[in-house]
C-alpha positions, 0 to 999 in steps of 0.5 A: 470211781476214777474220772478221765479228764481230756486236756490239751497240751497247753492245759497240761503245761498249765498243770505242770506250772501250777504243780511247781507253784504248789511245791514252792519252786516258782512264784505266781509272777514267774509262772505266769511269765513262763506260760505267757499269761498275766498274773491275774489269769494265773491266780484264776487258774490256781484258784480253780485248780484248788477248788475243782482239781485238774478239771478246773484247768479245762477251758470253759468254752470247749465244744461251745460257740463263742458268746461274742461271735457274730451270727453266720447270717451276718457274715454272709450278708456282709460279704455279699454286700461287699462283693455287690456294692463295695468291692473297692472300699476299704474295711473301715469305710465298708464298716461305716456304710454297713452301719449307716445304710444296712443296719449292720454294726460290725467293728473295723477289725472284724470287717478286715478279718472277714475280708482277708479270710475271703481273699477280698482285701490284702491290706495296706503297708503300714508305716515303719515303726519307731525303734526304741530300746527294749529292756532285758527280760527278768528271768532266765529262760524267758527269751533265748536269741538264736543265730548262726554265724558263718565265718572263716573261723579257722583262718584258712586252716579248714573250710568255712563253717558256722557257729550256732549261738544261743544267748539268754536275754536276761543273763547273757548265758551262751551255748555254742556249737560249730557245724558245717552249715546252718541247716535243719538237721544241725539246728535240731540237734543243737536245740535237742541238746539245749532242751536236755541240758537247760529245759524248755524256754518260753520264747525263741528269737530267730531271723527269717531264714528258711530253716526257721520261717517259710517266706512263701507260706507263712502258715506253714511250719518248718521242722524247727517251727513244728518242734518248738510248737510241740514244746509250747515255745513261742517263736519270734521272727526278727525283721532286721538284724538290729531286732536281735542285736544281743546275739549279733553283738555276741557273734562279733565278740566270738569272731574276735576272741574265739578265732584267736583262741582257736589259733592259739590252740592250733585247732583246725577241725570242727570236732576239735573245736567243739571239744574245746568249746565244751571243755573250756571256752563256753564255761569261761565265757559265761563266767566272765560275761554272764550275770545269773545272780538274783535271777530265777530260772523259769525253764520248764523241765523236759522230763517225760518228753520223747525228744527223739520224736520232737526233734526230727524230720517228719512227713505224712504218707497215705496207706495203700490197700496192701498196707504199704506206703511210698517214700522216695520211689521205695515201698514200705510194707507195714507189718502186724505188731502189738500196735493196731494197723491203720486202715487203708487210705489213712495217714501215717507219720514218717519220722526221720530221727537225727541219728538217721533211723526211720520210724512210722507212727499212727495215732502215736503208736509206733508201727513195725515195717520192712523196706521193700527192695527197689524194682530193677529193670533187666539190662538189655544188650545194646542194639546194633543195626546190621543194615549197611546203610543204616543212619547209625553207620553213616550220618548223612545230612538231615534229621533222624526221620530223613535219614531213616527214609533215605536208608529204607529207600536205598535198601528197597532199591538194592533188593528189589531192582538189582537183586542185592547187586551193587548199586550202579554208579553211572546212569545209562542214557535213555533213547530220545523220543522222536519229536513231531517235527522230525518225523514229519520231515522224514516221512514227507514226499519229494 
């Protein structure tokens, strides 16, 4: 009887690494570094897998509450006391007061986490840490530094462009590509080719550009961050250029050597430059400056992964009652196929692949669809007012409302009072009324 074992993506990666250990491809230390575990924990997983099989890799606390978690009543009481009595206290002093006055013993770190989650504490700025030299990693693929260098690479023979550079922290092996800009699509295309060529690295070191990091919402993952998360790659975001100095120094080297080489070969376009990189320059650079002797490659293989669905732009849309979804003022009609149709009001995933094609998935089932034509409004002929004194023909001073009032009054005066006759230009003087003093003098008796 077969047994179904449900595993997370992280546990599946552990299973792949253990399979490589059993096959003799990796040592326990190298495997532990590739999946960010200690050797001790790696030995535990290996022993449990040999005794229990694949089920031994499943976390023991799945579906259970942590054994070290505080009771929900303790957290509720602590937060209530902070709001009522200690709203201006720091987490450390607050934890001391809880233990001294209220018989609630919680750690300073727990108090800080609770207050931050309740938006009651924003934290204080820490002192600037002391910088020290970081040693290189011991294995190829353990850490990859990545950056884009915008420069006048063709020395005025073509517009400025960007050189995407990835350098292995342990071996100095580089991969280069010219792109018009350092945008999401070109970065995803670069890393798709990197993973297909070398494998999945352990960590990637980038700056805090908007392609890699959302400065407005730190919990939100960009398209690049989402792709790396699905591959199980740990992202590190540098706070300064000095933090990823190896790739910065590599950019300076290319701005000296590569520019001269492009000038010698009379290359003036991005396509020709990329062909030159693939044909000669990258291999020659790695042969002269990379050091791979004695280093173990711990890149994880990408076999069995659909890289098109990983390196893509994806959005979530809700299904309407008529099985349509909207995208950029257009409606998309979902069609019946072998995959089950999602129920209305459920969310589907719209993925735009790097080749520009659109694909819709629901529970990882690809759906068939048709893009409906846009709604077009009939083009009406332009309105031409026929009134002689309409504001469209004559523009007297005043606003639009004043012009309309004047035109309406003029039309009414001409039609009603003069029976469509021309408007008189001179006014007839009205007879004066006799005043009281004049009539008295004329009627007086001698």
